[in-house]
N, C-alpha and C positions, 0 to 999 in steps of 0.2 A: 331343539333344532339340532340335527346332526351336523358334525363338523366344527362345532364351537370349540375354541381352544381353552383347555382347563389346566394344562401342565406346562412346566418350564420347557421341557423338551418334547418334540413331536414323536409320539409313539409309533408313527407309521413310517419313519425314516428307516431305510434298510442299511443301518450301520450301528456300530457300538461306539458311543461317544466316550472316550477315555478321559476327557477333560472335565467331566462333571460327576460328582459323587451321588448318583441316584441309583436305586435298585432297579433291576429288571422288572418290567411291568408284570411279567409272568410269575414273579416271586411274591408279589404283593398278596397278603393273606386275606382275600375277600371272604372266604368261607369262615375263617376264624372270627373276623370282625362281625360277620352276619350272625353267627351263633351268640357271640357275647352281647351284641345289641338286642337280639331277640330275648335273651335271658333277662336283661335289665328292663326292657319295655314291658315284658309280661308281668312284672311286679306292680305295674300301675302306680308307681311311686313318682309323684310330680316334683320331688325336692330338687332333683338335678336339672330341672328346667328353670329354676329360680337363680337369683344371684348366689354365687358359691361362697363358701368359707374361704377367707383370704389366704390361709396357708395351704388350702387345697383339700380335696376329698380325704377324710381321715381313713376311710377304708382302703383307698388306694395307697396312701402313705404307709399304712401298716403292712400291706402286702408287698410293697416295694422294699421296705426295711427288711422283711424276711428274705426276699429274693436276693438282695445285695449282700446280706450277711452270709448267705450260703454260697453264692456264686462269685463274689468279688474278692473275698479275703479281707473285707473291712467290716467289722461289726457296726451295725447301723440301727439307730433308733428312729421311730416315726417323728419325734420332735425335732430331729436334725434335718428333716426334709420339707421342702416347699415345692408344690406343683407349679410348673411354668408352661408357657406356650413354646416349648422347645428350647434348645440351648442358645440359639441366636437371640431370642427375646430375653432370656435370662442375662446374657452378656450386655445387652442394651440397657436393661434395668439396672444392672450393677454400675455401668458407666454413668447413668443418670443420677444415681444416688450417692456414689462415692467419689465422683470426679467433677472437675470444672474445666472448661476450655483452657488449653494451655498446660494442663497437668502432664507430668511425664509418666508413661507406661512402658515397661520393658516387654519385648516380644522376642520369641525365638526367630532365628534367621537361618533358613526360611521358615515361614509359618503359613497357616491357613489363610488364604487370600481374602476370603469373605469376612472372616473375623476382623482382619485389618481394616476392611471397609467400615465395619461398625464402629471401630475405635476412631477412624478418621471422621466419621459423621459427628462425633462428639468433640472434634477439633482438639484431640489429644496429641501430645508430642510423643512420637514413637521412637524408641531406641532399640535397635537390633542387637541381640546377644547371640553369638554364633552357636550353632549346634552341629555335632559331628556324629561319628559312628556310635557313640555311647549317649546320645541325646544332648541336652543342653550343656554347654561348656561352663561348668560351675566355677572354674578358676577365672575365666573371663567375666562371669557375672560378679564375682566378689570384687575383682579389680574395678569394675564399673561402679559398684555400690560404694566404694570408698570415695568416689567423686560425685555421685549423683544418686538421689533417692527417688524411686518411683512410687506412685500411689499403689500400683499393683504390677505383678508380672503375669502375663498371659502365656500359658504353656500347655502343650498337648503331650503329657508324659508317656502315654501308652500308644504304640502304633502311630507315631506322629504323622500328621498330614502337613506336608507332602512326603517327608523322607521315609516314613515307615519305621523309624528307630524307636526303641523303648528305653527310657531312663531306668537304670538298674536300681535295686533296693538301696544300696549304699548312697547313690546319688540322690535318691528321694529324701533320705534322712538328712543329708547335708543341706539340701535345698530348703527344707523346713527349718533347720537350724539357722540358715542365713536369713530367712524371713523374720525370725524372732530377733536375731541380733541387730538387723538393720531396719526393723519395724516397717515391713511392707507386707501386703497381702498377696497370696498366690491364687490366681484364678486358673484352676486346672480344668481343661476341656477333656473330659474322660468318656466321651460318647462311644469310643470303640472298645472299651475295656472288656466287654463280654464276648467279643468276636476274635478269639484267638484260634489259631489253626495248628497248634502243636503244643509246646510247653506254655503253661499259663504264665502270664506276666506277674511281676511283683504286685503286692497289694496296692490299690490306687492311692493317690495322694489324699483322697477323701478320708482315708484312715486317720489323718491328722486334722480333720476339719473341726473336731471338738474343742481344740485349744484356740480356735479363732484365726489360725494362720492361713487356712485354706478354704476357698470356696470352690466346690466341685460342681461342674456343669455336666448334666446327663440328658439323654434324649431317647425317645422311642423311635426317632426317625431312622436310625440304623438297625434297630433290633425288632421293629414291628412295621411301621409305615410313616413316611414323612408327612403325608397329608393329614395325619391326626393333629399335627402341630401341638405336641405334648411332650413335656420333659420334666426334669426336676433339678433342684439345687440341693446339695448337701452342704451344710455350714453350721456354725455354732448357733444355737437358738436365739441369742440376742441379735445377731445379724439378720437372721430370718425374720424376726419381728420387725426390724427396720424395713426390709424388703416388702413384707406383707402390708406395712403401713403406708406404702407409697401412694401418691394420688391416683395412679393408674389402677392399682389393685383395689384401693378403697372405693373408687368410683364404679369400676366394672364388676366388683366382686371377685371371688377366686377365679383363676384362669382356667377356662375350658371345663366347667363342671360336667357338662353332658358327656364330652369325650372321656373325661376321667371316670365317669360311672361305667362306661362301656369297657374301657381298658381295665378297670378294677376286676371285672368278671374274667377277663382273659389272664390277668396276672394271678388272681387268687386260686384258680383251679388248675394251674400248671400248663395251660395251653401256650402261654408265652414262652416258657422254658423249652417246650417241645419245638416251637417254631425257631427259637434261637439255635438249638442243636441242629435243626435242618439247615439253617443258613450256614452254619459253620461247615457242615459237610459239603454243601454245594459250592460255597466260596473256596474251600480248600481245593476242590477239583478244578475250579476255574483258575486258581493260582497255578496249579500244575500245568494246565494248558497254556497259559500265557508265558510262564517261565520257559517251557520247552520251545515254544514258538520263537521267543526272543533269541534264545541260544542257537536254535537251528538256522534262523534266517540272518542273524547278525554276527554270530560267532564271536570272535575276539575284537570286533570293531566297536563294541560298546561295553560298558560296565554297568551292571544293574544289581540291585539287592532284592533277593527273594523275600517277600513279606512274611 
């Protein structure tokens, strides 16, 4: 039936909603997904219609490991990856398994408001750590750690939402050292890492995931399509085994095996990388347009940071 609502925002509204992080409908890669799905369905392989492997499609994890090793600056092995239903579901699963109501979690201030809602759903005690022009204030973090220990710190180290700042390499090293000294986990939301529009950011915090200090959250929502509800976690294999052994994954099988099979075709043959490069070009042009408009219409009356 025509007119049924299927998306969070109404695609027919004649405006650009700057308050919500969703791609332009015109940019969604319908043809790419159509080709990848046709390729997988043509194989007449029924395996991806069954309950999936708890860690996720091994072919997709291998293709992702190769992609992230080449494009992110962080050597990645398939055994360090688990497929999830996007970064939000991964954060919810981490909260379910690693925390109890009332536990303390540190968050950047400001931070991604929807992630804060997930943490609040688990009745966690949130403690804000200020962030400035160079990202998370590590002196303030260390001072707070001397008085209080969180179960984990939730941070967006690259192109932080909403501030847009990036934690430099020296800060990343110090943050990992603090997590080891004070025995807390870093949950790094790194969904924007591949979407740079100039100089590449430092290697992701995921580079330190192998020592157990970091759980890195990633998603296809920003680099392919949010409706796929597909993402991945990079972490030390023992922690991934714990996540994969949760009741949710054990009961339902691996998360989104059919979608994983389709996306595997797009990742493995380079179509995803081509699409990411197209997004970077288009978004860079839109940044120019927005930046010029803000300065032209507001002049010195506002202060803004170019992403």
